[in-house]
C-alpha positions in Angstrom: 73.9 45.3 90.1 70.7 47.0 91.4 71.3 46.9 95.8 68.6 44.9 97.5 66.1 47.1 99.4 64.7 46.4 102.7 61.4 47.3 104.6 60.9 51.0 105.5 60.7 51.7 108.7 57.3 53.7 109.6 57.0 55.8 113.1 53.4 56.5 113.9 52.8 59.9 115.8 50.7 62.8 116.7 49.0 63.8 119.9 48.3 61.5 122.7 44.5 60.5 122.3 44.3 61.3 118.1 44.0 57.5 117.2 47.6 56.4 116.5 47.4 53.1 118.0 43.8 52.2 116.7 44.9 53.5 113.0 48.1 51.1 113.2 45.8 48.3 114.5 43.7 48.9 111.4 46.9 48.9 109.4 48.4 45.8 110.3 44.9 44.0 111.3 45.4 43.4 115.2 44.1 45.0 118.4 46.4 46.4 120.6 44.7 49.4 121.4 41.6 47.8 123.0 44.2 46.3 125.9 46.1 49.2 126.5 46.0 51.1 130.3 43.7 54.1 129.5 43.9 53.5 126.1 47.5 54.7 126.2 50.3 53.1 124.3 52.9 51.4 127.3 55.6 50.8 125.0 57.2 50.9 122.0 56.2 47.6 119.6 56.8 47.4 116.5 55.3 45.2 113.5 56.2 43.7 110.2 53.8 43.9 107.5 55.0 41.6 104.4 54.5 42.2 100.6 51.7 40.0 100.5 49.7 42.0 103.5 50.3 45.3 101.8 48.8 43.9 98.4 46.2 42.3 100.5 44.6 45.0 102.2 45.4 48.1 99.6 45.1 45.7 96.4 41.9 48.1 94.8 44.3 51.8 95.6 47.6 49.8 94.2 45.6 48.9 90.8 43.9 52.1 90.6 46.7 54.5 91.0 49.0 52.0 89.4 51.5 51.8 92.0 54.1 48.4 91.8 55.2 46.7 95.1 58.8 46.3 95.0 59.6 47.1 98.6 59.7 43.9 100.9 56.9 45.1 103.0 57.1 47.5 106.3 58.0 47.4 109.8 56.2 50.0 112.0 56.9 51.4 115.0 54.3 51.9 117.3 55.7 54.7 119.5 54.4 55.6 123.3 51.2 58.0 122.6 52.2 59.1 126.2 55.4 60.0 125.7 54.3 62.6 122.6 56.9 62.0 120.0 59.5 59.6 121.2 62.5 60.6 118.9 63.8 57.3 117.5 67.2 58.5 116.1 69.9 56.7 114.3 73.0 58.3 112.9 72.1 60.9 110.3 68.5 61.0 111.3 65.4 59.5 112.0 65.5 55.8 113.0 62.0 56.2 110.8 62.3 56.5 106.9 59.0 57.5 106.7 56.0 58.9 109.2 52.6 58.7 109.5 51.5 62.1 111.0 47.5 61.4 112.7 45.8 64.0 113.2 41.8 64.1 114.3 39.8 66.1 111.6 37.4 67.3 114.2 40.2 68.6 116.8 42.9 70.1 114.7 46.2 70.7 115.7 47.3 69.9 119.7 50.9 70.9 121.4 52.0 67.8 121.2 50.8 68.0 116.9 52.7 70.8 117.0 55.6 69.3 119.1 55.9 66.4 116.2 56.0 68.5 113.2 58.9 70.1 114.8 60.6 67.1 115.4 59.7 65.6 112.1 61.1 68.7 109.9 64.4 68.8 112.0 65.1 65.3 111.3 63.8 65.9 107.8 61.8 62.5 108.0 58.9 62.2 105.0 55.9 61.9 106.3 51.8 61.4 105.2 49.2 63.3 107.0 46.0 61.3 108.5 42.8 63.1 109.3 41.7 60.3 111.5 38.0 60.1 112.7 36.1 61.4 109.8 33.0 59.0 111.0 32.8 61.3 113.8 31.7 64.4 111.6 27.7 64.7 112.1 26.2 62.3 109.6 29.1 60.7 107.7 28.2 57.7 105.6 31.3 55.3 106.0 32.7 53.5 103.1 35.6 51.5 102.4 37.6 54.1 100.1 37.7 57.9 100.9 38.4 58.6 96.7 34.9 57.5 96.2 33.0 58.0 99.6 33.3 61.6 99.6 31.0 61.9 96.5 28.7 60.1 98.1 27.8 62.6 100.8 25.5 65.1 101.5 26.3 68.7 100.2 26.2 69.5 103.8 28.6 67.4 104.9 31.0 67.9 102.4 30.8 71.3 103.3 31.5 70.1 107.1 34.4 68.3 105.7 36.1 71.0 103.4 36.3 73.7 106.1 37.4 71.2 109.0 40.1 70.2 106.4 40.8 73.9 105.3 41.2 75.1 108.9 43.6 72.4 109.6 45.7 73.0 106.2 45.8 76.7 107.1 47.3 75.8 111.1 50.0 73.2 108.9 50.8 76.0 106.3 52.0 78.3 109.4 54.1 75.8 110.3 55.8 75.8 107.5 54.1 72.8 105.7 52.4 73.0 102.3 50.1 70.1 102.7 47.4 68.9 99.6 44.7 66.2 99.8 46.1 63.0 98.2 43.7 62.5 95.4 44.5 66.4 94.0 48.4 66.1 94.2 50.1 66.3 90.6 53.9 66.7 92.4 54.5 64.4 95.5 57.9 66.7 95.9 56.1 69.9 96.8 53.1 68.5 99.0 52.5 67.1 102.2 50.0 63.8 101.3 46.8 63.8 103.1 44.5 60.9 103.5 41.3 61.2 105.4 40.6 58.3 107.0 38.9 56.0 110.6 40.6 54.1 112.2 37.1 52.2 113.4 35.4 51.7 110.3 38.8 51.4 108.3 37.6 53.9 105.3 41.1 55.2 103.8 43.3 52.5 105.5 44.3 51.0 102.4 44.6 54.4 100.5 47.2 55.2 103.6 49.4 51.9 102.7 49.2 52.7 98.8 50.6 56.0 99.7 53.4 55.3 102.2 54.4 52.4 99.0 54.4 55.1 96.2 56.7 57.5 98.4 59.0 54.9 100.0 59.4 53.7 96.4 60.0 57.2 95.1 62.2 59.0 97.7 64.0 56.1 99.7 65.6 54.3 97.3 68.9 55.1 98.5 67.7 54.9 102.5 66.5 51.7 101.9 69.1 49.9 100.3 70.3 47.6 102.2 74.4 47.7 103.4 76.6 45.4 104.3 77.2 46.2 108.3 74.9 45.4 110.5 73.7 48.4 112.5 70.5 49.1 115.0 69.3 50.6 118.0 68.2 49.5 121.5 64.6 50.4 121.9 64.1 49.4 125.7 65.4 46.2 128.0 62.9 43.7 128.7 63.5 41.6 131.2 62.2 37.5 131.5 62.9 35.4 134.4 66.3 36.4 134.9 67.3 37.0 131.1 67.8 40.8 129.7 66.2 40.4 126.6 67.5 43.7 124.1 64.4 44.8 121.8 66.0 46.8 119.2 65.6 47.6 115.3 68.1 46.4 112.9 67.9 48.4 110.1 70.9 48.3 107.7 72.7 44.6 107.1 72.8 41.3 108.9 73.4 39.9 112.4 73.8 36.3 113.4 74.5 34.2 116.6 77.8 34.8 118.3 78.9 38.1 116.2 80.5 40.4 118.3 78.2 44.2 118.5 79.4 47.2 120.1 76.3 49.1 121.8 77.1 53.1 122.7 76.6 54.0 126.3 77.6 57.7 127.6 81.2 56.1 129.1 82.7 53.4 127.2 81.0 51.6 124.4 79.9 47.6 125.7 81.6 45.1 123.5 79.3 42.0 123.6 78.7 38.4 121.7 74.6 37.7 120.7 73.7 34.9 122.5 70.2 34.6 120.6 68.5 36.1 118.1 64.4 36.3 118.2 62.5 38.1 114.8 59.5 40.1 115.6 56.4 38.1 113.5 54.3 39.9 111.1 51.5 41.4 112.5 52.2 41.4 116.5 52.3 37.5 116.5 55.3 37.4 119.0 59.2 36.3 118.3 60.4 33.3 116.9 64.3 32.3 117.6 66.5 32.8 114.5 70.2 32.0 113.6 70.6 35.0 111.1 68.6 38.2 110.5 68.4 40.2 108.1 67.5 44.4 108.4 64.9 45.8 108.8 63.4 43.8 111.6 61.9 43.9 115.0 64.5 41.7 117.2 65.1 40.5 120.8 68.9 39.6 121.7 70.2 37.8 124.6 74.0 39.3 124.7 77.0 37.8 126.9 77.3 41.5 128.9 76.3 42.1 131.9 76.9 45.8 131.9 73.8 48.3 132.1 72.5 48.9 128.4 70.8 52.3 128.0 67.3 52.1 125.7 67.9 54.6 122.6 71.3 53.8 122.1 72.7 52.6 118.5 74.6 49.5 118.0 76.8 48.2 114.9 78.5 44.9 114.5 82.5 44.5 115.3 84.6 44.0 112.4 88.9 45.0 113.8 87.3 48.9 113.5 86.5 49.1 117.4 88.5 52.7 117.3 86.3 54.0 114.3 82.9 52.7 116.5 83.8 54.6 119.1 84.9 58.0 117.3 81.4 57.3 115.5 79.4 56.8 118.9 81.2 59.5 120.7 80.6 62.0 117.6 76.9 60.8 117.6 75.8 61.2 121.2 77.9 64.7 121.2 75.7 65.8 118.2 72.8 65.3 120.6 73.2 66.2 123.3 74.4 70.1 123.8 75.0 71.2 127.6 75.8 74.6 129.1 77.4 75.5 131.5 74.6 76.5 133.5 71.1 75.2 134.0 68.5 72.5 135.0 69.2 68.9 134.9 66.7 66.7 132.7 66.6 63.1 132.3 64.7 60.5 130.3 63.8 56.8 129.5 65.9 56.6 126.6 68.8 58.8 124.4 65.9 59.6 121.7 63.4 61.1 124.1 66.0 62.8 125.8 67.2 64.4 122.6 63.2 65.3 121.8 63.2 66.8 125.0 66.7 68.7 124.9 65.9 70.0 121.2 62.4 71.5 122.6 63.6 72.9 125.9 66.5 74.3 123.6 64.1 76.1 121.4 62.5 77.7 124.5 66.1 78.6 125.3 66.0 77.0 128.4 69.6 76.1 129.6 70.4 72.5 130.6 73.4 71.7 132.5 73.2 68.0 132.8 71.4 65.3 131.1 71.0 61.5 131.9 69.0 58.2 130.8 66.6 56.3 133.2 65.2 56.1 136.3 66.0 58.6 139.4 68.9 57.8 141.3 70.5 59.0 145.1 73.6 60.4 143.4 70.8 62.4 141.1 69.1 64.1 144.1 72.8 64.8 145.3 73.8 66.7 141.9 70.4 68.6 142.1 70.4 69.6 145.6 74.1 71.4 144.5 72.5 73.3 141.5 71.8 77.3 142.2 68.2 78.0 143.7 66.7 79.8 140.0 68.3 76.2 138.1 67.0 74.0 141.2 65.0 71.5 138.7 65.2 68.1 137.7 62.7 67.5 134.5 62.3 63.8 134.5 60.3 62.8 131.4 58.7 59.1 131.2 60.7 57.5 134.0 60.4 56.9 137.9 62.5 57.0 140.9 64.0 54.1 143.2 61.5 53.3 145.8 64.1 54.0 148.9 63.8 57.7 147.6 60.8 58.4 148.2 61.2 60.8 151.1 63.3 62.8 149.0 61.2 63.6 146.0 60.1 67.0 146.2 58.6 70.0 143.9 62.1 70.4 142.5 61.7 67.0 140.7 58.8 67.5 137.8 57.5 64.3 136.3 55.6 64.0 133.1 54.9 61.4 130.5 53.8 64.2 127.9 56.7 66.8 126.7 55.1 69.8 126.3 53.3 69.0 129.6 56.5 68.7 131.3 57.6 71.8 130.0 54.6 73.2 130.8 55.0 72.5 134.6 58.7 73.3 134.6 57.8 77.3 133.5 54.9 77.4 135.7 56.9 75.9 138.6 60.0 78.2 137.8 57.8 81.3 137.9 56.2 80.5 141.2 59.9 80.1 142.5 61.3 83.3 140.6 58.6 85.2 142.5 59.7 83.4 145.7 62.9 84.1 145.4 62.2 87.4 144.6 59.6 88.1 147.8 62.3 87.1 150.2 64.8 89.2 148.5 62.2 92.2 148.8 62.0 91.2 152.4 65.6 91.3 152.9 65.9 95.0 151.6 65.8 97.8 154.4 62.3 99.3 154.6 61.6 103.0 152.4 59.2 104.8 154.0 57.8 108.7 154.0 55.9 110.1 156.8 53.7 113.5 157.6 53.4 114.4 161.1 49.5 114.6 162.1 48.4 117.2 164.6 48.3 115.3 167.6 50.8 115.6 169.8 50.6 112.9 173.0 53.7 113.9 174.7 56.5 116.1 173.9 59.5 113.9 175.1 61.2 110.9 177.0 59.8 109.6 174.4 57.8 112.1 171.8 54.7 110.3 170.9 52.5 112.1 168.2 49.9 110.6 165.0 51.6 110.2 161.3 50.5 109.2 158.2 52.7 106.9 156.2 52.6 108.8 152.5 55.0 106.0 150.8 56.4 102.4 151.9 56.1 100.6 154.8 57.1 102.0 157.8 58.8 99.6 160.5 59.4 99.5 164.1 63.4 100.5 165.0 63.8 102.2 161.4 65.9 105.7 162.4 64.5 108.6 160.9 65.9 111.7 159.2 64.2 115.3 158.2 64.5 116.6 154.7 67.7 118.2 155.8 69.4 114.7 156.6 69.4 115.7 159.8 69.1 112.2 162.3 66.0 112.5 164.7 66.0 109.0 166.4 64.3 105.5 166.1 60.4 104.7 165.8 60.2 102.9 169.2 56.5 102.0 169.1 53.8 102.1 166.6 50.3 102.3 168.1 46.7 102.1 166.1 43.8 102.2 168.3 45.9 101.0 171.1 47.6 97.5 169.6 50.9 97.8 169.2 52.0 97.2 165.7 55.5 95.9 164.0 54.7 97.9 160.4 52.5 99.4 158.7 52.0 100.4 155.1 51.0 103.5 152.9 47.9 105.3 153.7 47.7 104.5 157.7 47.4 107.1 160.1 48.6 105.8 163.5 50.7 107.0 166.4 54.4 106.6 167.3 57.1 106.9 170.0 60.6 108.1 168.9 63.4 108.3 172.1 65.6 111.3 172.5 63.5 113.5 170.7 62.0 117.0 172.1 58.7 117.7 170.0 58.4 121.1 170.5 62.3 122.2 169.6 62.7 119.9 166.8 59.9 119.3 165.0 56.6 120.4 163.5 53.0 119.7 162.4 53.1 118.8 158.6 56.8 118.1 158.5 58.2 115.5 156.4 60.2 112.9 157.7 62.1 109.9 156.3 63.8 106.5 157.2 67.8 106.7 157.1 70.1 104.4 155.0 73.1 103.5 156.0 76.0 102.7 153.2 75.7 99.5 153.7 71.8 99.1 153.0 72.5 101.6 150.0 74.6 98.7 148.8 71.9 96.2 149.6 69.4 98.4 147.3 71.7 99.1 144.3 72.7 95.4 143.6 68.9 94.2 144.0 67.8 97.4 141.8 65.7 94.7 139.4 63.8 93.9 141.9 62.6 97.6 142.7 59.9 99.4 141.0 
């Protein structure tokens, strides 16, 4: 008997303003983007698109390409745009079964697009590429279906479209991808499908839905076959009045009220009972209370435990197998969080985005000594303050800090809601800090100088005062000078330029200096070179900082 299949989980990802939420709005027939702060998705939300809605939205395309609809629907996850691509994870890979990578055809690949491609590849997540905003191509005449609308465009506009498309295809090739326009693909195992579309006019949207159906049914049969054990991931913890709800995705099995579940944490897993379950309604119409829920579903659970639950953590139903689950969770978290014995400190808003951040830092060979989830606390600042200077950084991804810590937040704590910007800001600050550390070390090193005596003798002795030119290095007061034979001449008492006393002078300067305990006529001569003397200790200091020396 063939196993029942669940609805595939789809995530929409890509660069921050390439139209992810607007495209999702068009797919599900809702309007979230318009109400968002600055057009940026604030929190992960999920929307079920049932089978009848798929047929209603994509009927003509499904019939044209002879695609039957066997899946019960789709569950779309809208990841926060400002958090780049939140790496939603489950055991053995990505929480998303399939993804839509949105690229603005007029802008091409951006740092976040590249970041998303790297994460999709590392999770082995199949995806479709949506070339959005085709209606922004000058002169483009919008229609409902790209496959019949392209031929209706003027020759000049077709050429403009082709040029933009092939420039992006070439850039995608350089990242190890082999994309092609979906209408030209013979074998979907060899190419990634490109569907040109417009989230504004709706052109190409039904084609995206149809391609997702075809790919899910062809390649995800095993992955979306429903298994018995209920498993899911906590996306976020929502507070309403005094009640905590866990907004979660159930991706396997079924759950009912009073079931016991185990939720992973960085320490011991949390065992708790389910008090109530609410199911996310289709087309973003809120939640309804249910007794029982089957995968795949967006759900809200109320639980009996009062312990802190961290976003991104996996959960599983408990069936007298606590030890097995504990071991699984421990492996899962250890597999995804590799730490070094030295390095910086990082924190993120969920386990998934922490993994995404660590993955990208690892690619840049940036070492991390500690990682955590949630807002910055007093403990975190104490830990940060104990790190060595070169590693004294806390990267805060998509999180904030407790209000009472305002005074302790400094430039070593870097905040950003976009991963690549966070890493960029860190690299800039680290370079700046490195230069500052080097400058301080150089200042602490003894001064070296080589001077030549000029033919101006103002006083022969007690002290001897005469003119010199600094030929190399920096000359400072109190430096001891020696001649070419290593014989000690004396310490520089004063340095004067036009009757002004100076503490130090650099190469190229002509000044008068005074040295006590020396008789110019007996011990020195015009045109002679003198050198700053170095003690053994001073020499060792140079030796231990030789990487700073030119």
